[in-house]
N, C-alpha and C positions, 0 to 999 in steps of 0.2 A: 426654383426648387432648392431646398436646403436640406441636407442630410443630418445636420446637427442643428440644435436649437439656435435660433438667431441670438447672437449676443448683442441685442439691441440696448441692453442696459447702459453700455458705454455711450452710445449715441444719445440716449435719453438723459444720461447724466450731464452730457454736454449741453443739452437744452435746458434741463432743470437747474443746473448749477455750472454748466459748461459747454466748448466747441473747438477743432481742426487737425487734420493729419493727412497722410498719403501713400501709391505704387504701380508696372509691366510693359510689354511691347511685343514686336514681332517683325515680319518682313513683307515686302514686295515693293509697293509703289515708290516711296522716296529713295532716291539713290544716295542722298546725303542724310545724315542724322537729323531728326527733327529737333529744332531749337527748343530750349527750355521754355515752358510757358509761364513759369513763376516758381516762387519758393514758398513752401508750406511751413507752418509752425507746428512741430510735433507735439508741443505742449498745449495746443489750443483745444484739445478734447476737454480740458479741465477749465477753460476760460469761462467765467460767468456769462450767461446770456438769458434773456427773458424769452418766454414762449411767445411766438407770434400768434396773433388772432387768426382764426380759421379763414382762409381766403374764400372768396365767392367765385364759384365756377358756373359758367353759363352752359350747363348741360341739362338736357331734358330729363324728366323722371321716367320716361318710357323705356322700352326695351332697347338696350344697346347692342346686345349680341345673344346668341343662343349656342349652347354647348350640348349637343345631343338633345335631351329633353329638359335641360335646365336653362334658365334665363339669367342674363346679367342686365341690371337696370342702371339708369343714370345715378340713382342713389348709391348702388353698390360701387360704381366707378368712382364717384366723389369720395366715398369713404376710403377706398384703397389709395387714392391719390393723397389724401390727407395723411394716411399712415406712412406712405413713402416719404413725404416731405418731412414729417416729424422725425422719422428714423435717420434720414440723411441730412437734414437741415438745408436741403436745396430749396431755394426760394423761387416761387413761380414767377416767370416773366413771359412776355409775349413770345420770346424766342424759344423758351424751353418747355412751355406748357404742353405742347404736342408730344414731346418725348416722354414727359412724365405720364401723360394720359396713356400713351402706347404701352409703357412699361406696366402701368397699373392694370390695363386690360389684359396683357399677357399673363400677369400674375393671377388674375381672377380666372382666366380660362384654365390655367394649370391647376388652380385650387379646385375647380369643379371636376376636372378629370381625376385628380387625386381623390377627392371625396367620394366620387362614384366607385372608384376601384377599392377604396377602403371599406365601403359599405358591403362589398361581397364577402367580407370576412367577419363572422360574428364575434370572434375573439378580439377584434380591433376596435371595439366601442370605447371611445375615450370619454372618461367621466369628467364631471365638473370639477371634481377634486384634483384631477391631473392638470386641468387647465389652470386652476387656482395655483397649483404648485409651479407651473411654468411662469405665471405672472409674478409670483413671489420671487423667483430667481431673477427675472428681469429687474424687478424693483430693487433687489439686493445690489445688483451691478450698478444701478443708478444711485445707490445710497439713499433709497426712499422706502417707505412702507408700501405694501400693495395698494392700500386705500389712496394714499397721496399720488402714487404712480398713475392709477386709473383716473383720478380726478384731474391730474395734469393733462392726460390725453383728451379728456372731455373738454377741457378748456380750449383745445385746438380743434374742436368739432368732431372728434373721433368718438363714435358711439360704442358702448361696451359690447353689445351683442355681436355685430359683425367682426369686431376685433377678436372676441373670444372664439368665434367660429373659425377664423383664420388660424388661430393658435391650435385649435382642436384638430384641424386638418394637417397642420405641420407636424404635430406630435404623432398622429396616426400614420402619416406618410413615412416619417422617420422609422417608426416601428415596423411598418410593412417592408420597406426596403431592407432594413437590418435583418429581419427574419427571413425574407425570401432569398436574399443573396449572401447569407452568413457563410455558407460553405464556399461559394464561388469567390468571395472577397478575401478568403484566407490567403496569407502570404507564406510561402515555403521558406525553409531555412536557406535554401540555395539562393532565392531571390534577395533575402536580407544580406547574405554574404556578398552577393554580387554588387548590391547597392553600396555596402560598406567599402568594398574594394574600389568602386568607382570614385567614392568620396576621397579615399586615400590617394588614389592616383592623380586626382585633380587638385590635391592640396597645395601644390606649388604654383598653380596658375592664378592669374588675377581673378577675383571674384566680386560679385555685386549682390548686395542685399536689396532686393526690389519687391515692390508690390505691383499688382496689376489689376486693371479693369479691362474686360474684353466685352465689346458690344458686338453681338452676332448679327450680321446683316440680314439674314433671312428672318430673324425674329422681330426686327423692327421695320421691315418694309423695304429693304434694299441698302446698298452700300452708301448712297448719298445720305440717307436718313441716319445711318450709323455714324458717319463722319460728323454730320450736323449735331447729333445727340452727344457724341463724345466731346465736341468742341464746347457745347454748353456746360457739360459736366466739369470740364477743365476750368472754365470761367468761374463756376460756382465754388469749386474747391479752392481756387486761388483767393476767392473772396471770403472763404471761411468754412465751407461745408467739410465735415470730417471725411477724409479719404476712406477710412475703414468702413464707415457706415454707408457711404456711397457704393463701395464695392460690394457689400453684402446685398444691397437691394438691386443694383443695376448690372453687375457683372455676370457674364455667362461662363466664366472660367471656373474650374474646380476649386480654385482658391477663394471663391466668393464667401464660402462658409467661414473662412479664416480672416475675413476682412481684407481680402486681396493679397494676403501674404504669400508670395511665391518663394520665399526663402532665399538662400544663397545660390546664385546662378554663376556657373563657371564659364570663363571665357572659352569660346570654341564649341559650346554645346547648344547654341541657339542660332536662329536664323540671322543672316548678316544685318538686316535693318535693325533688328532688336539689339544686336551687339553694338552696332554703330551708335544707337541712341544711348545705350548704357555707358559707352565710353565717353560720350560727350557731356553727359549730365553730371553736375556736381551734387554732392550729398545735400539732400533737402530740396532738390529741384524736381519739378513735375514736367513731363514731356508734353508737347502738343500731340494730338491724335496721330497714331501711326497706322495707316491702312495696311492690312495684310490680306491674304487669301481667305475670304469668308467673313471678314469683319474688321474691326478697328480696336487697337490697344491704346491704353494710356499707361504710362510707366512713371513710377515715383521712385527716386533713388534714396534709399534709407541709409546705406552705408557702402563703403568700398574697402577692400583689403588687397594687399599685394599677393597673397597666396603663400606667404611664408609660414604656413601652418606646421606644427610639430607632427612628424610622422614617427610612430612607435612600431617596433617590430619585436616579435618573440622568436628567439633562435636557440638551437642546440648545436653542439659541435662534437666532432671527433678529431683529435689532433695527434700527430706523431712529432715529438720534439726533434728539431734539427737546427743547429746553429747556422748563422749566415755563412760560415766558412765551410759548410758541408759540400762535398763534391757533387757534381752533376749525377753521378751514378747513385749516390746515396739518396738524393732527392727523387730520382726516377724510381728507385726501389720502393721508397716510402709512398710515393704517389700511386704506384701500382697496387699496393696493399689497400689503400683507401678507396681506389676506384673499384676494386673487387668487393669491398664492403658495401658500396652504394646499393647494389642490387638487393631489393627486398627490405631496405632500410626505410623507416618512417619516423615521424616525430615521436611516436609511441615507443619504439623499440631501439632507437639509435644509441642511447646511453648504455643499455644492457648489452647490446652487441659489441660496443667498444670495450666494455669491461671484460668480455669473454676473450678478447684478443690481447696477446702479450705486447707490451710497448705502446699501446694506444690509450689515450686519455679521453673519456667522455665527459661533457659538462653541459649543464643547462645555463645558458647565458641570460635567461630571464627576459624581461621586456626592456628595451633600450631605445633611446632617441637615435634614429639613424645617423644623425649628425655627429654623435659622440662615439661611433664605432670606429674601428681601425679602417683606414682608407680602403684596404683590400676587401673588407667585409661589406662596405657600403653599397657597392654595385650589386652584390647578391641580395642585400637587404631591400634595395629599392625595386629590383626587377624580377626576382625569382617568384614563381607562383607559390602561394601558400600551400604547404603540405609537400613540397618537393625538397630534394636533397641536391646540393650544388656539386659541381665538379670540384676538383682539388684547387685549393687556394694556397698560395705560398706567402708567408709572412716572415719577418726576422726571427720569429719564435719557432717556426716549423712549417708543416703542411697540414691543411685542414680540409674537412668537408663540413658544410653547414646545412642544417635543416631549418627552413623557414616555417615556423609553426603558427604564426599569426601576425597580422598587420592591422593597424588602425590609426586614426587621427588622434592626436593628443591635444591638450589644452582645454580650457574651460568651455569653449564653444563646440567641441567635438561631440556629435550626437552618439548616444548609446545604441546598441543593437535593438533594444526595445523601442526607442524613439523612432528609429528608421522603420521598424516593422509596423508601428502604429501609423506612421505617415503613409506608407505604401498601402495599408489596409483602408485608410480613409480615402485615398485616391481611387481604389477599386470600388468602394461603395459609391463614391460620387459618380464615377463613370457608368456603373451599372444602373444607378438611379436615373441619370439623365437619359440613358438609352431606353429604360422602361417608360419614362414619361414621353419620350419622343415617339415610341410605338403607340402609346395611348392617343397621342395627338394625331398621328397619321390615320388611325382607325376611326377617329371621331368625326361627327358632322358638326362643323363650326361655321356659323353664319354671323358675319359682322353687319350690323344695320348701318346703312349710309345716311 
């Protein structure tokens, strides 16, 4: 299931004029970090490569499975397997053909369930023009015209009609999930602020830019099948299959729609086995399969950083000037006045309240790098809750109270609030869509022919 359009153009560009890339992990079985399986070439997506001829599958043309009142034939399954291999550049072998077939069958079952659900809504009829537009977008990503793009697919044995129906269902499902869960997927301002706060608090910890492929055991017939399938995918990616394309087609993680991009992962926020694997991998390395509760992860290390990110804080202050030579009584009296002012003081009114008091100076300190503040201010800047006013702080210039009015990550890689909101909303759509499809599957009558 994909909530966003497959960005298969990149994978197809790799086939038409190019190939290779990589990414995730988790916890349980291995007590020691999984050793690296190999190193991927991030530029290989653009390496020239010829299209392979359509492989010959020994599958009967009869009925392979039924989904309620719909049938899946051997022809349907072969076509979907060809699409999977074209989009991922995974080459069929004796060892992996079973995993490819299982994935293709799961995809077809879900497509039938999605199509049946879409048919219940008259307004969700997807026109040929919308399918043409989808193909045009894929062709653009591949640097080709729609005509040459489809011709290339046909060279690999992919027939236009089933491929177009696959896209029609994907478009309809995306629209259905987007419309049905629009309100439930909305992200509140509080959630965005909390996520931004967590990002800021973790800015000083080691971080890993990873990608992930998650093989769900229940979906592929059990844990051993998941491990075997993951092992074959690792081998194919080390040999040249693009990680991002493999993740889009095979991964059950929410990040699949983003090519397995799990983003920056902060030390201490993931399961121990995942963290161990991340710590052991060098940039550019791919992990061996990592069994976890419910499935298997493959992790690709794209980058690492120490966590010395810039932390920016917005503060306002009220100050009573006192020299370093001021007596303890003078400091105590000034501190008592500031403590009395704290009650009812906010970021919005702190300067006005200071101006109304004789001998007090109110100032907006603007946004500053925490590292550039006075040492006495840094503790408040790092630890105080946004929107709160500190207790009295003594400096060589006097006594102060500080209002922390905002905090964020700095630097070119720091996400904006809008980017964080979009990421959270996409995660919500992905979760709700998977749950929706899981419920449809649980209620369906699915029979696999032996």
